[in-house]
TORKOL-4160 file (C-alpha; in steps of 0.2 Angstrom, whole numbers, padded with zeros to 4 digits, m for minus):
294
<pt num="1" X="m0298" Y="0658" Z="0333"/>
<pt num="2" X="m0298" Y="0642" Z="0341"/>
<pt num="3" X="m0298" Y="0632" Z="0324"/>
<pt num="4" X="m0304" Y="0612" Z="0329"/>
<pt num="5" X="m0310" Y="0603" Z="0342"/>
<pt num="6" X="m0295" Y="0595" Z="0344"/>
<pt num="7" X="m0286" Y="0610" Z="0348"/>
<pt num="8" X="m0300" Y="0619" Z="0359"/>
<pt num="9" X="m0300" Y="0602" Z="0372"/>
<pt num="10" X="m0282" Y="0605" Z="0376"/>
<pt num="11" X="m0283" Y="0624" Z="0375"/>
<pt num="12" X="m0294" Y="0626" Z="0390"/>
<pt num="13" X="m0280" Y="0620" Z="0399"/>
<pt num="14" X="m0266" Y="0632" Z="0392"/>
<pt num="15" X="m0279" Y="0646" Z="0397"/>
<pt num="16" X="m0283" Y="0642" Z="0416"/>
<pt num="17" X="m0270" Y="0626" Z="0419"/>
<pt num="18" X="m0277" Y="0623" Z="0436"/>
<pt num="19" X="m0294" Y="0616" Z="0427"/>
<pt num="20" X="m0282" Y="0601" Z="0425"/>
<pt num="21" X="m0277" Y="0597" Z="0441"/>
<pt num="22" X="m0293" Y="0599" Z="0447"/>
<pt num="23" X="m0301" Y="0588" Z="0434"/>
<pt num="24" X="m0288" Y="0573" Z="0442"/>
<pt num="25" X="m0292" Y="0576" Z="0459"/>
<pt num="26" X="m0312" Y="0578" Z="0458"/>
<pt num="27" X="m0315" Y="0568" Z="0440"/>
<pt num="28" X="m0302" Y="0552" Z="0442"/>
<pt num="29" X="m0300" Y="0555" Z="0460"/>
<pt num="30" X="m0281" Y="0553" Z="0458"/>
<pt num="31" X="m0272" Y="0560" Z="0474"/>
<pt num="32" X="m0261" Y="0571" Z="0461"/>
<pt num="33" X="m0253" Y="0585" Z="0474"/>
<pt num="34" X="m0259" Y="0603" Z="0474"/>
<pt num="35" X="m0249" Y="0613" Z="0463"/>
<pt num="36" X="m0239" Y="0630" Z="0468"/>
<pt num="37" X="m0236" Y="0633" Z="0454"/>
<pt num="38" X="m0240" Y="0627" Z="0434"/>
<pt num="39" X="m0230" Y="0634" Z="0420"/>
<pt num="40" X="m0232" Y="0632" Z="0401"/>
<pt num="41" X="m0219" Y="0623" Z="0391"/>
<pt num="42" X="m0214" Y="0623" Z="0375"/>
<pt num="43" X="m0221" Y="0607" Z="0365"/>
<pt num="44" X="m0209" Y="0601" Z="0353"/>
<pt num="45" X="m0202" Y="0587" Z="0355"/>
<pt num="46" X="m0192" Y="0587" Z="0340"/>
<pt num="47" X="m0174" Y="0579" Z="0340"/>
<pt num="48" X="m0159" Y="0582" Z="0329"/>
<pt num="49" X="m0164" Y="0569" Z="0317"/>
<pt num="50" X="m0177" Y="0575" Z="0305"/>
<pt num="51" X="m0192" Y="0567" Z="0314"/>
<pt num="52" X="m0205" Y="0581" Z="0323"/>
<pt num="53" X="m0217" Y="0575" Z="0338"/>
<pt num="54" X="m0226" Y="0585" Z="0347"/>
<pt num="55" X="m0238" Y="0583" Z="0361"/>
<pt num="56" X="m0254" Y="0595" Z="0361"/>
<pt num="57" X="m0251" Y="0603" Z="0380"/>
<pt num="58" X="m0236" Y="0603" Z="0388"/>
<pt num="59" X="m0236" Y="0611" Z="0408"/>
<pt num="60" X="m0223" Y="0609" Z="0424"/>
<pt num="61" X="m0232" Y="0608" Z="0440"/>
<pt num="62" X="m0222" Y="0613" Z="0457"/>
<pt num="63" X="m0230" Y="0603" Z="0471"/>
<pt num="64" X="m0222" Y="0600" Z="0489"/>
<pt num="65" X="m0221" Y="0582" Z="0482"/>
<pt num="66" X="m0208" Y="0586" Z="0467"/>
<pt num="67" X="m0210" Y="0594" Z="0449"/>
<pt num="68" X="m0222" Y="0584" Z="0437"/>
<pt num="69" X="m0224" Y="0585" Z="0419"/>
<pt num="70" X="m0242" Y="0586" Z="0413"/>
<pt num="71" X="m0244" Y="0579" Z="0395"/>
<pt num="72" X="m0259" Y="0581" Z="0389"/>
<pt num="73" X="m0266" Y="0573" Z="0374"/>
<pt num="74" X="m0282" Y="0577" Z="0364"/>
<pt num="75" X="m0289" Y="0562" Z="0356"/>
<pt num="76" X="m0303" Y="0560" Z="0344"/>
<pt num="77" X="m0303" Y="0542" Z="0340"/>
<pt num="78" X="m0292" Y="0528" Z="0342"/>
<pt num="79" X="m0275" Y="0526" Z="0334"/>
<pt num="80" X="m0264" Y="0513" Z="0337"/>
<pt num="81" X="m0249" Y="0522" Z="0334"/>
<pt num="82" X="m0252" Y="0529" Z="0350"/>
<pt num="83" X="m0244" Y="0516" Z="0357"/>
<pt num="84" X="m0226" Y="0519" Z="0348"/>
<pt num="85" X="m0228" Y="0538" Z="0352"/>
<pt num="86" X="m0234" Y="0540" Z="0370"/>
<pt num="87" X="m0220" Y="0531" Z="0378"/>
<pt num="88" X="m0210" Y="0539" Z="0369"/>
<pt num="89" X="m0213" Y="0557" Z="0374"/>
<pt num="90" X="m0215" Y="0551" Z="0393"/>
<pt num="91" X="m0197" Y="0542" Z="0392"/>
<pt num="92" X="m0190" Y="0556" Z="0381"/>
<pt num="93" X="m0197" Y="0569" Z="0394"/>
<pt num="94" X="m0190" Y="0562" Z="0408"/>
<pt num="95" X="m0173" Y="0561" Z="0399"/>
<pt num="96" X="m0172" Y="0578" Z="0394"/>
<pt num="97" X="m0181" Y="0588" Z="0411"/>
<pt num="98" X="m0176" Y="0572" Z="0424"/>
<pt num="99" X="m0195" Y="0574" Z="0432"/>
<pt num="100" X="m0210" Y="0564" Z="0433"/>
<pt num="101" X="m0222" Y="0564" Z="0417"/>
<pt num="102" X="m0239" Y="0562" Z="0419"/>
<pt num="103" X="m0249" Y="0557" Z="0403"/>
<pt num="104" X="m0265" Y="0565" Z="0401"/>
<pt num="105" X="m0279" Y="0559" Z="0386"/>
<pt num="106" X="m0295" Y="0571" Z="0385"/>
<pt num="107" X="m0309" Y="0565" Z="0373"/>
<pt num="108" X="m0327" Y="0568" Z="0368"/>
<pt num="109" X="m0330" Y="0549" Z="0365"/>
<pt num="110" X="m0334" Y="0537" Z="0376"/>
<pt num="111" X="m0327" Y="0523" Z="0363"/>
<pt num="112" X="m0310" Y="0532" Z="0362"/>
<pt num="113" X="m0309" Y="0535" Z="0380"/>
<pt num="114" X="m0310" Y="0516" Z="0383"/>
<pt num="115" X="m0297" Y="0512" Z="0370"/>
<pt num="116" X="m0287" Y="0526" Z="0378"/>
<pt num="117" X="m0287" Y="0520" Z="0396"/>
<pt num="118" X="m0281" Y="0504" Z="0391"/>
<pt num="119" X="m0264" Y="0500" Z="0399"/>
<pt num="120" X="m0250" Y="0501" Z="0386"/>
<pt num="121" X="m0236" Y="0486" Z="0391"/>
<pt num="122" X="m0220" Y="0482" Z="0385"/>
<pt num="123" X="m0212" Y="0464" Z="0386"/>
<pt num="124" X="m0217" Y="0448" Z="0391"/>
<pt num="125" X="m0230" Y="0439" Z="0399"/>
<pt num="126" X="m0228" Y="0442" Z="0419"/>
<pt num="127" X="m0213" Y="0452" Z="0416"/>
<pt num="128" X="m0217" Y="0470" Z="0409"/>
<pt num="129" X="m0202" Y="0482" Z="0405"/>
<pt num="130" X="m0213" Y="0496" Z="0403"/>
<pt num="131" X="m0229" Y="0500" Z="0407"/>
<pt num="132" X="m0240" Y="0516" Z="0402"/>
<pt num="133" X="m0256" Y="0521" Z="0411"/>
<pt num="134" X="m0263" Y="0535" Z="0404"/>
<pt num="135" X="m0276" Y="0545" Z="0415"/>
<pt num="136" X="m0292" Y="0549" Z="0404"/>
<pt num="137" X="m0304" Y="0562" Z="0405"/>
<pt num="138" X="m0320" Y="0560" Z="0395"/>
<pt num="139" X="m0340" Y="0560" Z="0392"/>
<pt num="140" X="m0342" Y="0543" Z="0407"/>
<pt num="141" X="m0331" Y="0554" Z="0420"/>
<pt num="142" X="m0332" Y="0572" Z="0416"/>
<pt num="143" X="m0347" Y="0577" Z="0426"/>
<pt num="144" X="m0361" Y="0584" Z="0416"/>
<pt num="145" X="m0364" Y="0603" Z="0425"/>
<pt num="146" X="m0382" Y="0609" Z="0424"/>
<pt num="147" X="m0384" Y="0618" Z="0438"/>
<pt num="148" X="m0379" Y="0637" Z="0437"/>
<pt num="149" X="m0376" Y="0639" Z="0455"/>
<pt num="150" X="m0366" Y="0624" Z="0457"/>
<pt num="151" X="m0354" Y="0630" Z="0442"/>
<pt num="152" X="m0351" Y="0645" Z="0448"/>
<pt num="153" X="m0341" Y="0639" Z="0460"/>
<pt num="154" X="m0328" Y="0634" Z="0446"/>
<pt num="155" X="m0333" Y="0639" Z="0430"/>
<pt num="156" X="m0319" Y="0634" Z="0422"/>
<pt num="157" X="m0323" Y="0615" Z="0425"/>
<pt num="158" X="m0342" Y="0621" Z="0419"/>
<pt num="159" X="m0335" Y="0624" Z="0403"/>
<pt num="160" X="m0323" Y="0609" Z="0402"/>
<pt num="161" X="m0340" Y="0599" Z="0404"/>
<pt num="162" X="m0348" Y="0607" Z="0390"/>
<pt num="163" X="m0332" Y="0603" Z="0379"/>
<pt num="164" X="m0334" Y="0586" Z="0384"/>
<pt num="165" X="m0353" Y="0585" Z="0384"/>
<pt num="166" X="m0357" Y="0594" Z="0369"/>
<pt num="167" X="m0370" Y="0582" Z="0362"/>
<pt num="168" X="m0383" Y="0571" Z="0368"/>
<pt num="169" X="m0399" Y="0574" Z="0376"/>
<pt num="170" X="m0390" Y="0584" Z="0391"/>
<pt num="171" X="m0383" Y="0597" Z="0380"/>
<pt num="172" X="m0395" Y="0608" Z="0382"/>
<pt num="173" X="m0397" Y="0610" Z="0400"/>
<pt num="174" X="m0378" Y="0610" Z="0399"/>
<pt num="175" X="m0377" Y="0626" Z="0386"/>
<pt num="176" X="m0391" Y="0635" Z="0393"/>
<pt num="177" X="m0381" Y="0635" Z="0412"/>
<pt num="178" X="m0365" Y="0639" Z="0406"/>
<pt num="179" X="m0371" Y="0655" Z="0396"/>
<pt num="180" X="m0378" Y="0660" Z="0413"/>
<pt num="181" X="m0361" Y="0656" Z="0423"/>
<pt num="182" X="m0350" Y="0664" Z="0408"/>
<pt num="183" X="m0359" Y="0679" Z="0411"/>
<pt num="184" X="m0352" Y="0681" Z="0431"/>
<pt num="185" X="m0332" Y="0679" Z="0424"/>
<pt num="186" X="m0322" Y="0694" Z="0416"/>
<pt num="187" X="m0329" Y="0698" Z="0399"/>
<pt num="188" X="m0311" Y="0693" Z="0392"/>
<pt num="189" X="m0310" Y="0677" Z="0398"/>
<pt num="190" X="m0328" Y="0673" Z="0394"/>
<pt num="191" X="m0325" Y="0678" Z="0376"/>
<pt num="192" X="m0311" Y="0664" Z="0376"/>
<pt num="193" X="m0322" Y="0652" Z="0386"/>
<pt num="194" X="m0336" Y="0655" Z="0372"/>
<pt num="195" X="m0324" Y="0651" Z="0358"/>
<pt num="196" X="m0317" Y="0634" Z="0366"/>
<pt num="197" X="m0335" Y="0627" Z="0368"/>
<pt num="198" X="m0341" Y="0633" Z="0350"/>
<pt num="199" X="m0325" Y="0624" Z="0342"/>
<pt num="200" X="m0329" Y="0608" Z="0351"/>
<pt num="201" X="m0344" Y="0605" Z="0347"/>
<pt num="202" X="m0347" Y="0595" Z="0333"/>
<pt num="203" X="m0368" Y="0593" Z="0332"/>
<pt num="204" X="m0373" Y="0606" Z="0321"/>
<pt num="205" X="m0390" Y="0608" Z="0333"/>
<pt num="206" X="m0379" Y="0610" Z="0349"/>
<pt num="207" X="m0368" Y="0622" Z="0340"/>
<pt num="208" X="m0383" Y="0632" Z="0333"/>
<pt num="209" X="m0390" Y="0634" Z="0350"/>
<pt num="210" X="m0373" Y="0639" Z="0358"/>
<pt num="211" X="m0372" Y="0653" Z="0346"/>
<pt num="212" X="m0389" Y="0659" Z="0347"/>
<pt num="213" X="m0387" Y="0659" Z="0366"/>
<pt num="214" X="m0372" Y="0670" Z="0363"/>
<pt num="215" X="m0380" Y="0684" Z="0352"/>
<pt num="216" X="m0386" Y="0694" Z="0364"/>
<pt num="217" X="m0373" Y="0694" Z="0375"/>
<pt num="218" X="m0361" Y="0708" Z="0375"/>
<pt num="219" X="m0342" Y="0700" Z="0378"/>
<pt num="220" X="m0347" Y="0689" Z="0362"/>
<pt num="221" X="m0347" Y="0703" Z="0350"/>
<pt num="222" X="m0328" Y="0707" Z="0356"/>
<pt num="223" X="m0323" Y="0689" Z="0348"/>
<pt num="224" X="m0319" Y="0685" Z="0329"/>
<pt num="225" X="m0331" Y="0672" Z="0329"/>
<pt num="226" X="m0345" Y="0684" Z="0330"/>
<pt num="227" X="m0340" Y="0691" Z="0312"/>
<pt num="228" X="m0352" Y="0676" Z="0308"/>
<pt num="229" X="m0366" Y="0680" Z="0314"/>
<pt num="230" X="m0365" Y="0701" Z="0318"/>
<pt num="231" X="m0377" Y="0704" Z="0305"/>
<pt num="232" X="m0391" Y="0695" Z="0315"/>
<pt num="233" X="m0390" Y="0708" Z="0329"/>
<pt num="234" X="m0405" Y="0718" Z="0324"/>
<pt num="235" X="m0422" Y="0716" Z="0337"/>
<pt num="236" X="m0431" Y="0707" Z="0323"/>
<pt num="237" X="m0418" Y="0696" Z="0319"/>
<pt num="238" X="m0415" Y="0690" Z="0337"/>
<pt num="239" X="m0435" Y="0691" Z="0340"/>
<pt num="240" X="m0434" Y="0677" Z="0323"/>
<pt num="241" X="m0417" Y="0669" Z="0331"/>
<pt num="242" X="m0427" Y="0665" Z="0351"/>
<pt num="243" X="m0442" Y="0659" Z="0340"/>
<pt num="244" X="m0432" Y="0645" Z="0331"/>
<pt num="245" X="m0420" Y="0641" Z="0345"/>
<pt num="246" X="m0436" Y="0637" Z="0356"/>
<pt num="247" X="m0443" Y="0626" Z="0342"/>
<pt num="248" X="m0427" Y="0620" Z="0341"/>
<pt num="249" X="m0425" Y="0614" Z="0358"/>
<pt num="250" X="m0440" Y="0606" Z="0359"/>
<pt num="251" X="m0439" Y="0598" Z="0345"/>
<pt num="252" X="m0421" Y="0592" Z="0351"/>
<pt num="253" X="m0429" Y="0585" Z="0367"/>
<pt num="254" X="m0441" Y="0577" Z="0357"/>
<pt num="255" X="m0456" Y="0586" Z="0363"/>
<pt num="256" X="m0471" Y="0586" Z="0351"/>
<pt num="257" X="m0477" Y="0603" Z="0347"/>
<pt num="258" X="m0495" Y="0606" Z="0342"/>
<pt num="259" X="m0499" Y="0619" Z="0329"/>
<pt num="260" X="m0507" Y="0630" Z="0343"/>
<pt num="261" X="m0490" Y="0631" Z="0352"/>
<pt num="262" X="m0480" Y="0635" Z="0337"/>
<pt num="263" X="m0492" Y="0649" Z="0333"/>
<pt num="264" X="m0491" Y="0654" Z="0351"/>
<pt num="265" X="m0471" Y="0655" Z="0350"/>
<pt num="266" X="m0470" Y="0661" Z="0331"/>
<pt num="267" X="m0483" Y="0676" Z="0336"/>
<pt num="268" X="m0473" Y="0682" Z="0349"/>
<pt num="269" X="m0462" Y="0697" Z="0348"/>
<pt num="270" X="m0457" Y="0698" Z="0368"/>
<pt num="271" X="m0439" Y="0695" Z="0369"/>
<pt num="272" X="m0440" Y="0692" Z="0388"/>
<pt num="273" X="m0456" Y="0680" Z="0386"/>
<pt num="274" X="m0448" Y="0670" Z="0373"/>
<pt num="275" X="m0430" Y="0669" Z="0384"/>
<pt num="276" X="m0443" Y="0662" Z="0398"/>
<pt num="277" X="m0451" Y="0647" Z="0388"/>
<pt num="278" X="m0434" Y="0643" Z="0383"/>
<pt num="279" X="m0430" Y="0641" Z="0401"/>
<pt num="280" X="m0443" Y="0631" Z="0406"/>
<pt num="281" X="m0440" Y="0619" Z="0391"/>
<pt num="282" X="m0425" Y="0614" Z="0395"/>
<pt num="283" X="m0435" Y="0603" Z="0411"/>
<pt num="284" X="m0452" Y="0605" Z="0402"/>
<pt num="285" X="m0460" Y="0586" Z="0400"/>
<pt num="286" X="m0473" Y="0594" Z="0386"/>
<pt num="287" X="m0474" Y="0609" Z="0377"/>
<pt num="288" X="m0489" Y="0616" Z="0388"/>
<pt num="289" X="m0478" Y="0618" Z="0402"/>
<pt num="290" X="m0469" Y="0634" Z="0393"/>
<pt num="291" X="m0486" Y="0644" Z="0396"/>
<pt num="292" X="m0487" Y="0639" Z="0415"/>
<pt num="293" X="m0492" Y="0651" Z="0428"/>
<pt num="294" X="m0497" Y="0662" Z="0414"/>
């Protein structure tokens, strides 16, 4: 199982390396050449001296313009020690492999993204012996994919969107859309993606909503994460979960829920009806819009 948000943010690149170069090209608009092949490499940069250094993900990209090393670091917060370690990683990798290293930082924090995007310069004013400029992927530039039809064209980028924007007012729409998108990919890949997203969701309400969405999907039950919710799979439990998810979604979107609306939701035992109301709740302006056309 993916054990943390930190690990999941770079494991998705190991699962689908192409999403990394797509993000560089489409999100950061960096003219990175189209890879012919991307190969995962050993992330251990430890030297003979007893000092262990590891990057989160390291891949080699073969392009018509040359070979590049993609050095991916998942960063949860600002850490000024990286001013020394990141330049070291790049210099070491160039010396070892004799091809150009490219530093890419991924984060879920806007504050961390701004910190990471600052160039690291060594030298004196007017003459820098070395300048390191990380390429940063974070909530301010990764698109929020809430349209499942658009997301079906590139499911892995939709997963990365959910992992990056797993909190805030748009999270329900992003997660609802992704749940539908994952139904269009093969079950094993969908299962892995589902766990990546679960590991990255630090907001407790978002995490619970995602698990509620996954409970009724067959491929989810193949994954070890499902052990935590397997007992909730009975029909009665599914109905109660759907009711709670719908009320939680309205609460999360700060939509007032009158007593009559709450009573109607809690008395409904039709799963398809509850799911239809939940879909409307993602975009509804008030609680009454759940029951339009009825």
